[in-house]
DSSP file (Angstrom, degrees, kcal/mol; ACC not computed):
  #  RESIDUE AA STRUCTURE BP1 BP2  ACC     N-H-->O    O-->H-N    N-H-->O    O-->H-N    TCO  KAPPA ALPHA  PHI   PSI    X-CA   Y-CA   Z-CA
    1    1 A X              0   0    0      0, 0.0    45,-1.4     0, 0.0     2,-0.6   0.000 360.0 360.0 360.0 138.2   -1.8   29.5    7.4
    2    2 A X  E     -a   46   0A   0     43,-0.2    67,-2.3    65,-0.1    68,-1.5  -0.794 360.0-177.5 -90.3 122.3    1.4   27.6    8.1
    3    3 A X  E     -ab  47  70A   0     43,-2.6    45,-1.9    -2,-0.6     2,-0.6  -0.978  20.1-156.1-128.3 129.8    2.5   25.7    5.1
    4    4 A X  E     -ab  48  71A   0     66,-1.9    68,-2.8    -2,-0.4     2,-0.6  -0.926  15.3-152.9-101.6 122.5    5.5   23.4    4.6
    5    5 A X  E     -ab  49  72A   0     43,-3.0    45,-2.3    -2,-0.6     2,-0.4  -0.863  10.2-164.2-100.0 118.2    6.5   23.1    0.9
    6    6 A X  E     +ab  50  73A   0     66,-2.3    68,-2.3    -2,-0.6     2,-0.3  -0.853  15.6 162.8-102.2 134.6    8.2   19.8    0.0
    7    7 A X  E     -a   51   0A   0     43,-1.8    45,-3.0    -2,-0.4     2,-0.2  -0.982  31.9-111.4-145.4 158.7   10.2   19.4   -3.1
    8    8 A X  E     -a   52   0A   0     66,-0.4     2,-0.3    -2,-0.3    45,-0.2  -0.581  18.7-161.6 -96.6 152.5   12.8   16.9   -4.3
    9    9 A X        -     0   0    0     43,-2.3    71,-0.4    -2,-0.2    70,-0.2  -0.913  23.1-136.2-121.1 152.8   16.5   17.1   -4.9
   10   10 A X  S    S+     0   0    0     -2,-0.3     2,-0.3    69,-0.1    43,-0.1   0.354  93.0  27.6 -87.5   5.8   18.6   14.7   -7.0
   11   11 A X  S    S-     0   0    0     41,-0.1     2,-0.1     0, 0.0    69,-0.1  -0.967 102.2 -76.8-155.7 161.6   21.2   14.9   -4.3
   12   12 A X        -     0   0    0     -2,-0.3     2,-0.2    41,-0.1    40,-0.1  -0.416  53.8-112.6 -63.8 142.5   21.4   15.6   -0.5
   13   13 A X        -     0   0    0     38,-0.3     2,-0.1     1,-0.1    -1,-0.1  -0.497  29.5-111.0 -74.1 144.3   21.1   19.3    0.3
   14   14 A X    >   -     0   0    0     -2,-0.2     3,-1.7     1,-0.1    -1,-0.1  -0.473  29.3-114.5 -70.3 148.4   24.1   21.0    1.8
   15   15 A X  T 3  S+     0   0    0      1,-0.3    -1,-0.1    -2,-0.1    -2,-0.1   0.829 115.9  38.4 -56.3 -34.5   23.7   22.0    5.4
   16   16 A X  T 3  S+     0   0    0      2,-0.1    -1,-0.3     0, 0.0     2,-0.2   0.323  87.8 124.6 -99.1   8.0   23.8   25.7    4.7
   17   17 A X    <   -     0   0    0     -3,-1.7     2,-0.3     2,-0.0    -4,-0.0  -0.499  43.1-161.8 -73.9 131.7   21.8   25.5    1.4
   18   18 A X        -     0   0    0     -2,-0.2     2,-0.2     2,-0.0    -4,-0.1  -0.812  13.5-154.1-113.3 156.1   18.7   27.8    1.3
   19   19 A X        +     0   0    0     -2,-0.3     2,-0.1    30,-0.1    -2,-0.0  -0.569  28.4 160.1-130.9  68.5   15.8   27.5   -1.0
   20   20 A X     >  -     0   0    0     -2,-0.2     4,-2.6     1,-0.1     5,-0.2  -0.407  56.2-104.3 -80.0 163.9   14.2   31.0   -1.3
   21   21 A X  H  > S+     0   0    0      1,-0.2     4,-2.2     2,-0.2     5,-0.1   0.903 124.0  51.2 -55.4 -40.1   12.0   31.8   -4.3
   22   22 A X  H  > S+     0   0    0      2,-0.2     4,-1.1     1,-0.2    -1,-0.2   0.915 110.2  47.8 -64.8 -43.0   14.8   33.8   -5.8
   23   23 A X  H  4 S+     0   0    0      1,-0.2     4,-0.5     2,-0.2     3,-0.3   0.899 113.8  47.4 -65.2 -39.9   17.3   30.9   -5.4
   24   24 A X  H >< S+     0   0    0     -4,-2.6     3,-1.1     1,-0.2     6,-0.3   0.843 103.3  61.8 -70.6 -33.0   14.8   28.4   -6.9
   25   25 A X  H 3< S+     0   0    0     -4,-2.2    -1,-0.2     1,-0.3    -2,-0.2   0.825  99.6  56.9 -61.2 -30.8   14.0   30.7   -9.8
   26   26 A X  T 3< S+     0   0    0     -4,-1.1     2,-0.5    -3,-0.3    -1,-0.3   0.707  90.5  84.7 -74.1 -20.1   17.7   30.5  -10.9
   27   27 A X  S X  S-     0   0    0     -3,-1.1     3,-1.7    -4,-0.5    -4,-0.0  -0.741  72.9-148.0 -87.8 124.3   17.4   26.7  -11.1
   28   28 A X  T 3  S+     0   0    0     -2,-0.5     3,-0.5     1,-0.3    -1,-0.1   0.799  95.7  50.8 -61.5 -30.0   16.1   25.6  -14.5
   29   29 A X  T 3  S+     0   0    0      1,-0.2    -1,-0.3     2,-0.1     3,-0.1   0.318 103.4  61.1 -93.1  10.0   14.4   22.5  -13.1
   30   30 A X    <>  +     0   0    0     -3,-1.7     4,-2.0    -6,-0.3    -1,-0.2  -0.049  55.4 121.0-126.6  34.8   12.5   24.3  -10.2
   31   31 A X  H  > S+     0   0    0     -3,-0.5     4,-2.4     1,-0.2     5,-0.2   0.897  79.6  50.6 -67.1 -36.8   10.2   26.9  -11.8
   32   32 A X  H  > S+     0   0    0      2,-0.2     4,-2.5     1,-0.2    -1,-0.2   0.933 110.0  49.9 -63.8 -45.5    7.1   25.4  -10.3
   33   33 A X  H  > S+     0   0    0      1,-0.2     4,-2.3     2,-0.2    -1,-0.2   0.917 111.9  48.2 -59.3 -44.8    8.6   25.4   -6.8
   34   34 A X  H  X S+     0   0    0     -4,-2.0     4,-2.6     1,-0.2    -1,-0.2   0.916 111.5  49.8 -63.0 -43.6    9.6   29.0   -7.2
   35   35 A X  H  X S+     0   0    0     -4,-2.4     4,-2.2     2,-0.2    -1,-0.2   0.888 109.9  51.0 -64.2 -39.2    6.2   30.1   -8.4
   36   36 A X  H  X S+     0   0    0     -4,-2.5     4,-2.6     2,-0.2     5,-0.2   0.942 112.1  46.8 -62.4 -47.2    4.5   28.3   -5.5
   37   37 A X  H  X S+     0   0    0     -4,-2.3     4,-2.4     1,-0.2    -2,-0.2   0.914 112.0  50.1 -62.9 -42.7    6.7   30.0   -3.0
   38   38 A X  H  X S+     0   0    0     -4,-2.6     4,-2.5     1,-0.2    -1,-0.2   0.897 112.0  48.6 -62.8 -39.5    6.2   33.4   -4.6
   39   39 A X  H  X S+     0   0    0     -4,-2.2     4,-2.1     2,-0.2    -2,-0.2   0.918 111.1  49.2 -66.6 -43.5    2.4   32.9   -4.5
   40   40 A X  H  <>S+     0   0    0     -4,-2.6     5,-2.3     2,-0.2     4,-0.4   0.904 113.0  48.2 -61.8 -40.5    2.4   31.8   -0.9
   41   41 A X  H ><5S+     0   0    0     -4,-2.4     3,-1.3     1,-0.2    -2,-0.2   0.934 111.1  49.7 -64.4 -46.3    4.5   34.9    0.0
   42   42 A X  H 3<5S+     0   0    0     -4,-2.5    -1,-0.2     1,-0.3    -2,-0.2   0.838 109.5  52.3 -62.4 -33.4    2.2   37.2   -2.0
   43   43 A X  T 3<5S-     0   0    0     -4,-2.1    -1,-0.3    -5,-0.2    -2,-0.2   0.491 116.6-115.0 -83.1  -3.2   -0.8   35.7   -0.2
   44   44 A X  T < 5 +     0   0    0     -3,-1.3    -3,-0.2    -4,-0.4     2,-0.2   0.674  60.6 152.4  82.9  17.8    0.7   36.3    3.2
   45   45 A X      < -     0   0    0     -5,-2.3     2,-0.6    -6,-0.2    -1,-0.2  -0.524  47.7-123.1 -80.7 148.3    1.1   32.7    4.3
   46   46 A X  E     +a    2   0A   0    -45,-1.4   -43,-2.6    -2,-0.2     2,-0.3  -0.806  47.3 165.7 -84.8 125.2    3.8   31.6    6.7
   47   47 A X  E     -a    3   0A   0     -2,-0.6     2,-0.3   -45,-0.2   -43,-0.2  -0.978  26.9-168.0-144.0 156.1    5.8   28.9    5.0
   48   48 A X  E     -a    4   0A   0    -45,-1.9   -43,-3.0    -2,-0.3     2,-0.3  -0.933  19.1-134.5-133.7 160.3    9.0   27.0    5.1
   49   49 A X  E     -a    5   0A   0     -2,-0.3     2,-0.3   -45,-0.2   -43,-0.2  -0.828  11.5-168.1-115.4 155.0   10.6   24.7    2.6
   50   50 A X  E     -a    6   0A   0    -45,-2.3   -43,-1.8    -2,-0.3     2,-0.6  -0.903  10.7-153.7-142.2 114.6   12.2   21.3    2.8
   51   51 A X  E     -a    7   0A   0     -2,-0.3     2,-0.5   -45,-0.2   -38,-0.3  -0.779  21.7-157.0 -85.3 123.3   14.3   19.9    0.0
   52   52 A X  E     +a    8   0A   0    -45,-3.0   -43,-2.3    -2,-0.6    25,-0.1  -0.881  34.7 145.6-112.3 130.2   14.1   16.1    0.3
   53   53 A X  S    S-     0   0    0     -2,-0.5    26,-4.6   -45,-0.2    27,-0.3   0.607  85.2 -30.4-117.3 -63.5   16.5   13.6   -1.1
   54   54 A X  S    S+     0   0    0     24,-0.2     2,-1.0    25,-0.1     3,-0.2   0.256  99.5 108.3-144.4  13.4   16.7   10.6    1.2
   55   55 A X     >  +     0   0    0      1,-0.2     4,-1.4     2,-0.1     5,-0.1  -0.700  24.3 161.1-107.3  84.3   16.1   11.8    4.8
   56   56 A X  H  > S+     0   0    0     -2,-1.0     4,-2.2     1,-0.2    -1,-0.2   0.874  80.7  54.8 -66.7 -36.8   12.6   10.7    6.0
   57   57 A X  H  > S+     0   0    0      1,-0.2     4,-2.6     2,-0.2    -1,-0.2   0.895 104.5  54.0 -64.1 -39.2   13.6   11.3    9.6
   58   58 A X  H  > S+     0   0    0      1,-0.2     4,-2.3     2,-0.2    -1,-0.2   0.870 107.8  51.2 -61.0 -36.8   14.5   14.9    8.7
   59   59 A X  H  X S+     0   0    0     -4,-1.4     4,-2.5     2,-0.2    -2,-0.2   0.926 109.7  48.8 -65.2 -45.4   11.0   15.3    7.3
   60   60 A X  H  X S+     0   0    0     -4,-2.2     4,-2.2     1,-0.2    -2,-0.2   0.921 112.3  48.8 -60.9 -44.3    9.4   13.9   10.4
   61   61 A X  H  X S+     0   0    0     -4,-2.6     4,-2.6     1,-0.2    -1,-0.2   0.905 111.1  49.8 -62.7 -41.8   11.6   16.3   12.6
   62   62 A X  H  X S+     0   0    0     -4,-2.3     4,-2.9     2,-0.2     5,-0.5   0.904 109.8  51.5 -64.1 -41.3   10.6   19.3   10.4
   63   63 A X  H  X S+     0   0    0     -4,-2.5     4,-1.9     1,-0.2     5,-0.2   0.905 113.1  45.0 -62.0 -41.5    6.9   18.4   10.6
   64   64 A X  H  < S+     0   0    0     -4,-2.2    -2,-0.2    -5,-0.2    -1,-0.2   0.909 117.4  43.9 -68.7 -41.7    7.2   18.2   14.4
   65   65 A X  H  < S+     0   0    0     -4,-2.6    -2,-0.2    -5,-0.2    -3,-0.2   0.915 124.8  31.4 -72.1 -43.7    9.2   21.4   14.8
   66   66 A X  H  < S-     0   0    0     -4,-2.9    -3,-0.2    -5,-0.2    -2,-0.2   0.792  84.6-158.6 -86.9 -29.9    7.2   23.6   12.3
   67   67 A X     <  -     0   0    0     -4,-1.9   -65,-0.1    -5,-0.5    -3,-0.1   0.949  18.7-158.4  48.8  63.5    3.8   22.0   12.8
   68   68 A X        -     0   0    0     -5,-0.2   -65,-0.2     1,-0.1    30,-0.2  -0.292  24.5-136.8 -71.0 154.8    2.3   23.1    9.5
   69   69 A X  S    S+     0   0    0    -67,-2.3    29,-0.4     1,-0.3     2,-0.3   0.814  91.0   0.7 -73.2 -32.2   -1.4   23.4    8.9
   70   70 A X  E     -b    3   0A   0    -68,-1.5   -66,-1.9    27,-0.1     2,-0.5  -0.990  67.3-131.0-154.2 150.9   -0.9   21.7    5.5
   71   71 A X  E     -bc   4  99A   0     27,-2.2    29,-2.2    -2,-0.3     2,-1.0  -0.929  14.0-146.6-105.2 127.5    2.0   20.4    3.4
   72   72 A X  E     -b    5   0A   0    -68,-2.8   -66,-2.3    -2,-0.5     2,-0.8  -0.826  23.7-154.1 -91.8 101.5    2.3   21.5   -0.2
   73   73 A X  E     +b    6   0A   0     -2,-1.0   -66,-0.1    27,-0.2   -68,-0.1  -0.691  35.3 155.0 -90.5 107.3    3.7   18.3   -1.6
   74   74 A X        +     0   0    0    -68,-2.3   -66,-0.4    -2,-0.8     2,-0.2   0.208  32.5 132.0-108.0  11.3    5.7   18.9   -4.8
   75   75 A X        +     0   0    0    -68,-0.2     3,-0.1     1,-0.1   -68,-0.1  -0.433  25.8 170.8 -69.3 135.2    7.8   15.7   -4.4
   76   76 A X        +     0   0    0      1,-0.2     9,-0.3    -2,-0.2     2,-0.3   0.407  68.2  12.2-116.8  -6.9    8.1   13.5   -7.4
   77   77 A X        -     0   0    0      8,-0.1     2,-0.4     7,-0.1    -1,-0.2  -0.972  55.9-144.2-158.5 168.6   10.7   11.1   -6.0
   78   78 A X  B >  S+D   81   0B   0      3,-1.7     3,-1.3    -2,-0.3     6,-0.3  -0.974  93.2   3.4-141.4 130.7   12.6   10.0   -2.9
   79   79 A X  T 3  S-     0   0    0    -26,-4.6   -25,-0.1    -2,-0.4   -26,-0.1   0.864 131.2 -65.5  57.9  36.7   16.2    9.0   -3.0
   80   80 A X  T 3  S+     0   0    0    -71,-0.4     2,-0.5   -27,-0.3    -1,-0.2   0.687 113.3 118.6  60.2  22.0   16.0   10.0   -6.7
   81   81 A X  B X   -D   78   0B   0     -3,-1.3    -3,-1.7     1,-0.1     3,-1.4  -0.970  53.5-159.4-120.5 118.5   13.6    7.1   -7.3
   82   82 A X  G >  S+     0   0    0     -2,-0.5     3,-1.6    74,-0.4     4,-0.3   0.796  90.4  69.6 -63.8 -27.6   10.0    7.9   -8.6
   83   83 A X  G 3  S+     0   0    0      1,-0.3     3,-0.3    73,-0.2    -1,-0.3   0.719  96.4  53.6 -65.1 -18.8    8.9    4.5   -7.3
   84   84 A X  G X  S+     0   0    0     -3,-1.4     3,-1.7    -6,-0.3     4,-0.5   0.512  79.7  96.5 -91.2  -5.4    9.3    5.8   -3.7
   85   85 A X  T X> S+     0   0    0     -3,-1.6     3,-1.2    -9,-0.3     4,-0.7   0.844  75.8  59.7 -56.3 -38.2    7.2    8.9   -4.2
   86   86 A X  H 3> S+     0   0    0     -4,-0.3     4,-1.7    -3,-0.3    -1,-0.3   0.727  91.4  71.8 -64.6 -17.8    4.0    7.3   -2.7
   87   87 A X  H <> S+     0   0    0     -3,-1.7     4,-2.3     1,-0.2    -1,-0.2   0.814  90.3  57.8 -68.4 -28.8    5.8    6.7    0.5
   88   88 A X  H <> S+     0   0    0     -3,-1.2     4,-2.6    -4,-0.5     5,-0.2   0.964 108.4  43.0 -69.9 -50.9    5.8   10.4    1.4
   89   89 A X  H  X S+     0   0    0     -4,-0.7     4,-2.5     1,-0.2    -1,-0.2   0.874 113.4  54.9 -60.2 -32.9    2.0   10.9    1.3
   90   90 A X  H  X S+     0   0    0     -4,-1.7     4,-2.3     2,-0.2    -2,-0.2   0.921 108.8  47.3 -63.8 -42.2    1.7    7.6    3.2
   91   91 A X  H  X S+     0   0    0     -4,-2.3     4,-1.9     2,-0.2    -2,-0.2   0.919 111.7  50.2 -63.0 -44.1    4.0    8.9    5.9
   92   92 A X  H  <>S+     0   0    0     -4,-2.6     5,-2.8     1,-0.2     4,-0.4   0.891 109.5  51.9 -62.5 -39.0    1.9   12.1    6.0
   93   93 A X  H ><5S+     0   0    0     -4,-2.5     3,-1.4     1,-0.2    -2,-0.2   0.933 108.4  50.6 -60.5 -45.9   -1.3   10.1    6.3
   94   94 A X  H 3<5S+     0   0    0     -4,-2.3    -1,-0.2     1,-0.3    -2,-0.2   0.845 112.6  46.5 -61.4 -33.7    0.2    8.1    9.2
   95   95 A X  T 3<5S-     0   0    0     -4,-1.9    -1,-0.3    -5,-0.1    -2,-0.2   0.443 112.0-122.5 -87.7   0.2    1.1   11.3   11.0
   96   96 A X  T < 5 +     0   0    0     -3,-1.4     2,-0.5    -4,-0.4    -3,-0.2   0.888  58.9 152.1  58.6  42.0   -2.3   12.8   10.3
   97   97 A X      < -     0   0    0     -5,-2.8    -1,-0.2    -6,-0.1     2,-0.1  -0.898  44.2-127.3-103.7 128.6   -0.8   15.7    8.4
   98   98 A X        +     0   0    0     -2,-0.5   -27,-2.2   -29,-0.4     2,-0.3  -0.479  36.7 172.8 -73.4 145.7   -3.0   17.3    5.7
   99   99 A X  B     -c   71   0A   0    -29,-0.2   -27,-0.2    -2,-0.1     2,-0.2  -0.973  29.7-112.5-150.7 161.9   -1.3   17.7    2.3
  100  100 A X  S    S+     0   0    0    -29,-2.2   -27,-0.2    -2,-0.3     2,-0.1  -0.547  72.5  31.8 -90.8 161.0   -1.9   18.7   -1.3
  101  101 A X  S    S-     0   0    0     -2,-0.2    -2,-0.1   -29,-0.1   -27,-0.1  -0.266  97.8 -24.2  91.1-175.7   -1.8   16.3   -4.3
  102  102 A X        -     0   0    0      1,-0.1   -13,-0.1    -2,-0.1     2,-0.1  -0.313  60.8-120.3 -73.5 153.1   -2.6   12.7   -4.7
  103  103 A X     >  -     0   0    0      1,-0.1     4,-2.1   -14,-0.0     5,-0.2  -0.277  36.6 -92.4 -82.9 176.2   -2.6   10.1   -2.0
  104  104 A X  H  > S+     0   0    0      1,-0.2     4,-2.4     2,-0.2     5,-0.2   0.859 122.5  54.9 -62.2 -36.9   -0.3    7.0   -1.9
  105  105 A X  H  > S+     0   0    0      2,-0.2     4,-2.4     1,-0.2    -1,-0.2   0.943 110.3  45.0 -62.6 -47.4   -3.0    4.8   -3.5
  106  106 A X  H  > S+     0   0    0      1,-0.2     4,-2.6     2,-0.2    -1,-0.2   0.899 113.0  51.0 -64.2 -40.8   -3.4    7.0   -6.5
  107  107 A X  H  X S+     0   0    0     -4,-2.1     4,-1.3     2,-0.2    -1,-0.2   0.907 110.7  48.9 -64.7 -40.6    0.3    7.5   -7.0
  108  108 A X  H  X S+     0   0    0     -4,-2.4     4,-0.7     2,-0.2     3,-0.3   0.926 112.3  48.6 -63.2 -44.2    0.9    3.7   -6.9
  109  109 A X  H >< S+     0   0    0     -4,-2.4     3,-1.1     1,-0.2     7,-0.4   0.919 109.6  51.8 -61.9 -44.3   -1.8    3.1   -9.4
  110  110 A X  H 3< S+     0   0    0     -4,-2.6    -1,-0.2     1,-0.3    -2,-0.2   0.769 102.2  60.6 -66.7 -24.8   -0.5    5.8  -11.7
  111  111 A X  H 3< S+     0   0    0     -4,-1.3     2,-0.9    -3,-0.3    45,-0.6   0.723  95.6  65.8 -75.6 -19.5    3.0    4.3  -11.7
  112  112 A X  B <X  -E  155   0C   0     -3,-1.1     4,-2.7    -4,-0.7     5,-0.2  -0.823  67.9-174.5-103.3  94.4    1.7    1.1  -13.1
  113  113 A X  H  > S+     0   0    0     41,-2.6     4,-2.5    -2,-0.9     5,-0.2   0.884  80.7  50.9 -58.9 -42.4    0.6    2.1  -16.6
  114  114 A X  H  > S+     0   0    0     40,-0.3     4,-2.1     2,-0.2    -1,-0.2   0.931 112.8  44.9 -63.7 -45.9   -0.9   -1.3  -17.5
  115  115 A X  H  > S+     0   0    0      2,-0.2     4,-2.5     1,-0.2    -1,-0.2   0.909 112.1  52.6 -64.6 -41.5   -3.0   -1.5  -14.3
  116  116 A X  H  X S+     0   0    0     -4,-2.7     4,-2.4    -7,-0.4    -2,-0.2   0.914 110.0  48.7 -60.6 -42.6   -4.1    2.1  -14.7
  117  117 A X  H  X S+     0   0    0     -4,-2.5     4,-2.8    -5,-0.2    -1,-0.2   0.891 110.3  51.6 -64.7 -38.8   -5.3    1.4  -18.3
  118  118 A X  H  X S+     0   0    0     -4,-2.1     4,-2.3     2,-0.2    -2,-0.2   0.916 110.7  47.7 -64.0 -42.6   -7.2   -1.7  -17.1
  119  119 A X  H  X S+     0   0    0     -4,-2.5     4,-1.5     2,-0.2    -2,-0.2   0.928 113.6  47.5 -64.1 -44.8   -9.0    0.3  -14.4
  120  120 A X  H  <>S+     0   0    0     -4,-2.4     5,-2.7     1,-0.2     3,-0.3   0.931 112.4  49.1 -61.8 -45.6   -9.9    3.1  -16.9
  121  121 A X  H ><5S+     0   0    0     -4,-2.8     3,-1.9     1,-0.2    -1,-0.2   0.888 106.3  57.1 -62.3 -39.2  -11.1    0.6  -19.5
  122  122 A X  H 3<5S+     0   0    0     -4,-2.3    -1,-0.2     1,-0.3    -2,-0.2   0.865 106.7  49.5 -58.0 -36.5  -13.2   -1.2  -16.8
  123  123 A X  T 3<5S-     0   0    0     -4,-1.5    -1,-0.3    -3,-0.3    -2,-0.2   0.158 124.0-107.1 -91.3  19.1  -14.9    2.1  -16.2
  124  124 A X  T < 5S+     0   0    0     -3,-1.9     2,-0.6     1,-0.2    -3,-0.2   0.756  70.2 146.8  62.1  29.6  -15.5    2.5  -19.9
  125  125 A X      < -     0   0    0     -5,-2.7    -1,-0.2    -6,-0.2     2,-0.2  -0.855  54.2-115.9 -90.4 126.9  -12.9    5.3  -20.3
  126  126 A X        +     0   0    0     -2,-0.6     2,-0.3    -3,-0.1    -5,-0.1  -0.433  40.8 175.0 -68.8 131.2  -11.4    4.9  -23.8
  127  127 A X        -     0   0    0     -2,-0.2     3,-0.1   -10,-0.0   -10,-0.0  -0.941  37.5 -93.3-130.7 154.8   -7.7    4.0  -23.8
  128  128 A X        -     0   0    0     -2,-0.3     2,-0.0     1,-0.1   -11,-0.0  -0.334  54.5 -90.7 -63.6 148.7   -5.4    3.2  -26.6
  129  129 A X        -     0   0    0      1,-0.0     2,-0.3     2,-0.0    -1,-0.1  -0.346  56.4-179.0 -59.6 139.8   -5.0   -0.5  -27.4
  130  130 A X        -     0   0    0     -3,-0.1     2,-0.4   -16,-0.0    -3,-0.0  -0.976  22.4-155.9-144.4 157.3   -2.1   -1.9  -25.4
  131  131 A X        -     0   0    0     -2,-0.3     2,-0.6     2,-0.0    11,-0.0  -0.994  14.1-142.1-132.1 137.7   -0.3   -5.2  -24.9
  132  132 A X        -     0   0    0     -2,-0.4     2,-0.4   -18,-0.0     9,-0.1  -0.899  21.7-174.1-102.5 124.9    1.7   -6.2  -21.8
  133  133 A X        -     0   0    0     -2,-0.6     2,-0.3     7,-0.1     5,-0.2  -0.889   4.5-159.0-117.1 148.8    4.8   -8.2  -22.6
  134  134 A X        -     0   0    0      3,-0.8     3,-0.3    -2,-0.4    -2,-0.0  -0.791  31.2-109.1-124.9 168.4    7.1   -9.8  -20.1
  135  135 A X  S >  S+     0   0    0     -2,-0.3     3,-0.6     1,-0.2     4,-0.1   0.849 117.0  52.6 -65.0 -35.2   10.7  -11.0  -20.0
  136  136 A X  T 3  S+     0   0    0      1,-0.3    -1,-0.2     2,-0.1     2,-0.1   0.778 129.2  18.7 -75.9 -24.4    9.7  -14.7  -19.9
  137  137 A X  T 3  S+     0   0    0     -3,-0.3    -3,-0.8     1,-0.1     4,-0.4  -0.536  79.7 165.2-138.1  69.8    7.5  -14.3  -23.0
  138  138 A X  S <  S+     0   0    0     -3,-0.6    -1,-0.1     1,-0.2    -2,-0.1   0.803  72.1  15.5 -65.7 -34.6    8.7  -11.1  -24.6
  139  139 A X  S >> S+     0   0    0     -4,-0.1     3,-1.1     2,-0.1     4,-0.6   0.500  91.8  97.5-122.1  -2.7    7.1  -11.1  -28.1
  140  140 A X  G >4 S+     0   0    0      1,-0.3     3,-0.8     2,-0.2     4,-0.2   0.888  91.2  43.6 -57.1 -43.0    4.4  -13.8  -28.2
  141  141 A X  G 34 S+     0   0    0     -4,-0.4     3,-0.4     1,-0.2    -1,-0.3   0.598 103.2  68.1 -81.1  -9.8    1.5  -11.3  -27.6
  142  142 A X  G X4 S+     0   0    0     -3,-1.1     3,-1.3     1,-0.2    -1,-0.2   0.598  74.9  85.7 -86.2  -9.8    2.9   -8.8  -30.0
  143  143 A X  T << S+     0   0    0     -3,-0.8    -1,-0.2    -4,-0.6    -2,-0.1   0.879  96.6  38.8 -59.4 -39.2    2.3  -10.9  -33.2
  144  144 A X  T 3  S+     0   0    0     -3,-0.4    -1,-0.3    -4,-0.2     2,-0.2   0.326  91.8 115.6 -95.1   9.1   -1.2   -9.7  -33.6
  145  145 A X    <   -     0   0    0     -3,-1.3     2,-0.4     1,-0.1     4,-0.1  -0.557  66.0-124.4 -81.2 142.7   -0.5   -6.1  -32.6
  146  146 A X        -     0   0    0     -2,-0.2     2,-0.3     2,-0.1    -2,-0.1  -0.724  39.2-109.1 -89.9 132.7   -1.0   -3.4  -35.2
  147  147 A X  S    S+     0   0    0     -2,-0.4     2,-0.2     2,-0.1     3,-0.0  -0.711  84.8  62.9-104.6 158.7    1.9   -1.2  -35.9
  148  148 A X  S    S+     0   0    0     -2,-0.3     2,-0.3     1,-0.0    -2,-0.1   0.494  75.9 165.2 -72.8 161.4    3.2    1.6  -35.7
  149  149 A X        -     0   0    0     -2,-0.2     2,-0.4    -4,-0.1    -2,-0.1  -0.967  39.2-122.2-146.2 157.3    3.3    1.4  -31.9
  150  150 A X        -     0   0    0     -2,-0.3     2,-0.5     2,-0.0     0, 0.0  -0.867  23.6-152.6 -98.3 137.8    4.8    3.1  -28.9
  151  151 A X        +     0   0    0     -2,-0.4     2,-0.3     2,-0.0    -2,-0.0  -0.961  24.1 164.5-113.5 124.3    6.9    0.9  -26.6
  152  152 A X        -     0   0    0     -2,-0.5     2,-0.2     0, 0.0    -2,-0.0  -0.960  40.9-105.3-135.3 151.1    7.0    2.0  -22.9
  153  153 A X        -     0   0    0     -2,-0.3   -40,-0.1     1,-0.1     3,-0.0  -0.507  28.9-128.1 -69.9 148.7    8.0    0.3  -19.7
  154  154 A X  S    S+     0   0    0     -2,-0.2   -41,-2.6   -41,-0.1     2,-0.3   0.813  93.1  34.0 -67.6 -29.0    5.0   -0.6  -17.5
  155  155 A X  B      E  112   0C   0    -43,-0.2   -43,-0.1   -42,-0.1   -44,-0.1  -0.934 360.0 360.0-127.0 150.0    6.6    1.2  -14.6
  156  156 A X              0   0    0    -45,-0.6   -74,-0.4    -2,-0.3   -73,-0.2   0.315 360.0 360.0-127.8 360.0    8.8    4.3  -14.3
């Protein structure tokens, strides 16, 4: 099976930079990527890698040139922004390319913690009590909240 493995970089890749399992194993923040590549190699799959920072056109060109059977999507960000991560599965959907992992809808939902908790609560999944506060009324709803509490941004 032909597999394209996508993973993110916090910077543009150098033109001559390679991403072999051995090279990725040396990077502290890439153990999953290295393990995936080693497993694909051990299983006898044909695979290529693409480190993605901000080049969507480069991704499209790689997909056309390599024509993978499936994309192993390990991307967590695009242009070093997690909020752009759903755009890659959306692009793959538009190109009718099969991929691993969540689709754009699920990724968007998961990025909005408050909305995700509301959906879970609606389906009777127990979630911790939460309050949504906004900049225009930052503390009004917190008066009746029980402490101690965790404070998190609604989006990351």
